[in-house]
C-alpha positions in Angstrom: 224.8 186.1 121.7 225.6 182.7 123.3 223.2 179.8 123.8 222.4 180.7 127.4 221.5 184.3 126.5 219.3 183.1 123.6 217.4 180.7 125.8 216.7 183.5 128.3 215.6 185.9 125.5 213.3 183.2 124.2 211.9 182.7 127.6 211.3 186.4 128.0 209.7 186.6 124.6 207.3 183.8 125.4 206.4 185.5 128.7 206.0 189.0 127.1 203.7 187.7 124.4 201.8 185.4 126.9 202.4 182.4 124.6 202.4 180.1 127.6 198.7 180.6 128.3 197.6 178.2 125.6 199.1 175.2 127.3 199.5 176.5 130.8 203.2 175.6 130.6 205.9 177.6 132.4 208.0 179.8 130.1 211.3 178.1 130.7 209.9 174.7 129.7 208.5 176.1 126.4 211.8 177.9 125.8 213.8 174.7 126.4 211.4 172.8 124.1 211.7 175.3 121.3 215.4 175.5 121.6 215.7 171.7 121.4 213.5 171.8 118.2 215.9 174.3 116.7 218.9 172.1 117.6 217.2 169.0 116.1 216.3 170.9 112.9 219.9 172.1 112.5 221.2 168.6 113.0 218.8 167.2 110.4 219.6 169.9 107.9 223.3 169.2 108.2 222.8 165.5 107.7 220.8 166.3 104.5 224.0 167.9 103.1 225.8 164.6 103.5 223.0 162.7 101.8 223.3 164.7 98.6 227.0 164.2 98.2 228.0 161.9 95.4 231.1 159.9 94.6 232.7 160.6 91.2 235.5 158.8 89.5 237.6 161.0 87.3 240.0 159.7 84.6 242.5 162.3 83.4 245.9 162.6 81.6 248.9 162.4 83.8 250.6 165.8 83.5 254.1 164.3 83.9 253.5 161.4 81.5 250.8 162.5 79.0 250.4 159.0 77.5 249.3 157.6 80.9 246.1 158.1 82.7 245.3 158.7 86.3 242.1 157.9 88.2 240.8 159.7 91.3 237.7 159.3 93.4 236.0 162.6 94.5 233.1 163.2 96.9 231.2 166.3 95.9 227.7 167.5 95.2 228.1 168.8 91.7 230.7 169.7 89.1 231.0 171.9 86.1 233.3 172.2 83.1 235.3 175.2 81.9 234.7 176.6 78.4 237.2 174.2 76.8 235.5 171.2 78.5 238.8 169.6 79.5 238.9 171.1 83.0 236.4 170.1 85.6 235.8 171.7 88.9 233.9 169.8 91.7 231.9 171.8 94.2 230.3 171.2 97.6 226.8 172.4 98.7 228.1 175.9 99.4 229.7 176.3 96.0 233.2 175.9 97.5 235.7 174.1 95.2 236.5 170.6 96.3 238.8 169.7 93.5 239.9 170.6 90.0 241.2 168.4 87.3 242.7 169.3 83.9 242.8 167.2 80.8 239.8 165.1 81.9 238.8 162.2 79.7 235.8 160.9 81.6 233.8 161.4 84.8 231.4 158.7 86.1 229.3 158.6 89.2 230.2 155.6 91.3 
């Protein structure tokens, strides 16, 4: 269902249930108002996801030169370690992998 069809369905629902009677407002105006409320709510919810992201600094061994260390900055919501504790996986809000590091020495929130 596209947006135009949804708005029409919403308008018909308001009319069928006589929800316009409380304010004596035409169905199409109420439907447009409610649709805009939903758009605004979705936008606010998506911005909330960005608010909870954090920046982490990861220090790990260089796989090519094990005596040297590398540093990377990662933006994610959370991370977890594997059983051995030396591999760390960073995740976003939907539990999708953002990055994975092996031989991690330190993770700090920056």
